[in-house]
C-alpha positions in Angstrom: -1.8 -14.6 7.7 -3.2 -16.1 4.5 -6.8 -17.1 4.9 -7.8 -20.7 4.4 -10.9 -22.0 2.7 -13.9 -21.6 4.9 -12.3 -18.9 7.1 -14.4 -15.8 7.8 -13.9 -12.9 5.4 -12.9 -9.5 6.7 -15.0 -6.6 5.5 -13.6 -3.9 3.2 -11.1 -2.0 5.3 -12.3 1.6 5.7 -9.8 4.4 5.0 -8.5 6.0 8.2 -9.5 9.6 9.0 -7.5 12.3 7.2 -4.9 14.1 9.3 -7.2 17.1 9.9 -9.6 14.8 11.8 -7.0 12.4 13.2 -4.9 12.5 16.4 -1.5 14.1 16.3 1.0 11.9 14.5 3.6 10.1 16.6 7.0 8.7 15.5 7.2 5.3 13.9 8.9 2.8 16.2 12.6 2.1 15.6 13.1 -0.4 12.9 9.5 0.0 11.6 7.6 2.1 9.2 8.3 2.4 5.5 6.9 -0.5 3.5 8.4 -3.4 5.4 6.2 -6.5 5.6 6.6 -7.1 9.3 4.7 -4.1 10.7 1.2 -3.7 12.0 -1.1 -5.6 14.4 -4.1 -7.8 14.4 -7.5 -6.6 15.2 -8.5 -7.3 18.8 -12.1 -8.3 18.0 -13.9 -10.2 15.4 -14.9 -8.1 12.4 -18.5 -7.7 11.3 -19.8 -9.8 8.5 -18.7 -8.9 5.0 -20.9 -8.1 2.1 -21.4 -11.0 -0.4 -18.6 -11.3 -3.0 -19.5 -10.0 -6.5 -20.4 -12.5 -9.2 -17.5 -13.5 -11.5 -18.6 -11.4 -14.4 -19.1 -8.3 -12.2 -15.7 -9.0 -10.6 -13.9 -9.0 -13.9 -15.7 -5.8 -15.1 -14.7 -4.1 -11.8 -11.1 -5.2 -12.2 -11.1 -4.0 -15.8 -12.4 -0.6 -14.8 -9.8 -0.2 -12.1 -7.1 -1.3 -14.6 -8.3 1.2 -17.2 -8.2 4.0 -14.6 -4.7 3.3 -13.5 -3.3 3.0 -17.0 -4.5 6.5 -18.0 -1.5 8.1 -16.2 2.0 7.2 -15.1 2.6 9.8 -12.3 0.8 10.4 -9.1 1.5 12.5 -6.0 -0.3 13.6 -2.8 -0.3 13.3 0.9 -0.4 10.1 2.9 -1.0 9.0 6.5 0.4 5.7 7.7 -0.8 3.5 10.6 1.8 1.0 11.8 2.3 -1.4 14.7 0.8 -0.6 18.1 -1.3 2.2 16.6 1.5 4.5 15.8 0.9 7.1 13.1 3.0 9.1 10.7 2.4 11.2 7.6 4.0 12.9 4.7 4.0 13.3 1.0 4.4 10.7 -1.8 5.4 10.7 -5.4 4.9 7.9 -8.0 6.4 7.6 -11.5 5.7 4.3 -13.2 7.3 2.1 -14.0 9.0 1.3 -10.8 9.5 4.6 -9.0 8.1 5.9 -5.7 9.2 8.3 -2.9 7.7 8.7 0.6 8.9 11.8 2.4 7.9 11.6 6.1 7.1 14.7 8.1 9.0 15.3 11.4 9.5 14.0 14.0 9.6 10.8 11.9 13.1 10.5 10.2 12.4 8.1 7.4 12.9 8.4 3.7 11.6 5.6 1.4 12.7 5.5 -2.3 12.3 3.0 -5.1 14.4 3.7 -8.1 12.8 1.1 -10.3 15.0 -1.8 -9.1 15.5 -1.5 -5.4 13.7 0.0 -2.4 15.7 2.0 0.1 14.5 2.6 3.6 16.7 5.3 5.3 16.2 5.9 9.0 18.4 8.8 10.1 17.3 8.4 13.7 18.6 4.9 14.1 21.3 5.5 11.4 20.3 2.5 9.3 19.6 2.0 5.7 17.8 -1.2 4.5 17.4 -2.3 0.9 14.8 -4.6 -0.8 14.5 -5.8 -4.4 11.4 -4.0 -5.8 10.1 -7.3 -7.4 10.0 -8.9 -3.9 7.8 -6.2 -2.4 4.0 -5.4 -2.8 5.0 -2.1 -4.4 5.5 -3.9 -7.7 1.7 -4.2 -8.2 1.3 -0.4 -7.9 4.4 0.5 -10.0 4.1 -1.8 -13.0 4.3 0.0 -16.3 1.0 -1.5 -17.4 -1.1 -2.6 -14.4 -3.5 -5.5 -15.2 -5.6 -6.6 -12.3 -7.6 -8.9 -14.7 -4.5 -11.1 -15.1 -5.4 -14.7 -14.5 -4.5 -15.9 -10.9 -3.4 -12.4 -9.7 -6.4 -11.3 -7.6 -7.6 -13.6 -4.9 -10.7 -11.7 -3.9 -12.8 -8.6 -4.7 -15.0 -7.2 -1.9 -17.5 -4.4 -2.3 -19.1 -2.0 0.0 -21.5 0.9 -0.9 -18.6 3.3 -1.4 -15.5 1.2 -1.6 -14.0 -1.8 -3.4 -11.1 -3.9 -2.0 -8.9 -6.0 -4.2 -7.0 -8.6 -2.3 -3.7 -10.1 -3.7 -2.2 -13.0 -1.7 1.6 -13.6 -2.0 2.3 -17.3 -2.3 5.9 -17.5 -3.2 8.7 -19.0 -1.1 10.4 -15.6 -0.6 7.3 -13.5 0.2 4.3 -14.7 2.3 1.6 -12.1 2.9 -1.3 -10.2 1.5 -1.8 -6.8 -0.2 -5.3 -5.2 -0.1 -5.9 -2.2 -2.4 -8.9 -0.1 -1.6 -10.6 2.0 -4.3 -13.5 4.4 -4.6 -16.4 2.5 -6.0 -17.6 5.3 -8.3 -14.4 6.8 -9.6 -12.0 3.8 -9.1 -9.4 6.1 -7.5 -7.0 4.5 -5.1 -7.7 5.4 -1.5 -5.6 3.1 0.6 -3.5 0.0 0.7 -2.9 -2.5 3.5 0.1 -4.9 3.7 -0.4 -8.0 5.8 2.6 -10.1 6.7 2.8 -13.9 7.3 1.9 -13.4 11.0 -1.3 -11.5 10.1 0.2 -8.1 11.1 -1.0 -5.1 9.2 0.2 -1.6 8.1 -2.0 0.7 6.2 -1.3 3.8 4.1 -4.2 6.1 3.2 -3.7 8.7 0.5 -5.5 12.0 -0.2 -5.1 15.3 -2.0 -4.0 13.2 -4.9 -3.2 14.6 -8.4 -2.2 12.5 -11.4 -0.4 13.1 -14.7 1.9 15.9 -13.6 5.6 15.9 -14.6 7.7 14.3 -12.0 11.3 15.2 -11.0 13.6 12.2 -11.7 15.9 13.3 -8.9 13.2 12.3 -6.4 13.9 8.7 -7.1 17.6 8.6 -6.9 18.9 6.4 -4.0 22.0 7.7 -2.2 23.9 4.9 -0.4 24.6 6.8 2.8 25.1 4.0 5.2 26.8 0.6 5.1 24.6 -2.4 5.5 
């Protein structure tokens, strides 16, 4: 749910524990997972008070530093762990090749394969035998996959929150077709991406934390080819 003026501000979301310290992963619920906007759940209690927002000059400098970090490379890969609705958990490996391409390969028992080929996002679920498609430019992925990311762009970022070790950049969707929020969480010292959280119009969240990340390696173009297995 989009926050209104005067509403309490959530603190910077802390990245979830890495799989080695986390409970055993469980399957994503049928019809969920991937990067759909309608997954997740609200917190059951009020969050603690947030740190004060940074001054405007400091905010722009922070966004410029994150932008400079991202634009040093066009490929990224590593492991991810996803937390969806009702606390379910899944994990796997991801690959990014900007502009526009991403692949999430989930580990069993989850039977999901999420691909963006630069134009469309495919979510293939071989357990339910469904394949859903979304235009990339209507999903939060477009902010991560732009050829030249520029978080300093006027009107793009709604809020920057800082904690001792983390920075959260909040982008609120205000279009007629997409109503929700994207929170990108970065390391405060290195500006490396650590996590993102998608919040839908009902205030429901899903988060993806990434680790063991490498950047700048050649990426196989075949990873991002969508095969249209199933009829819609």
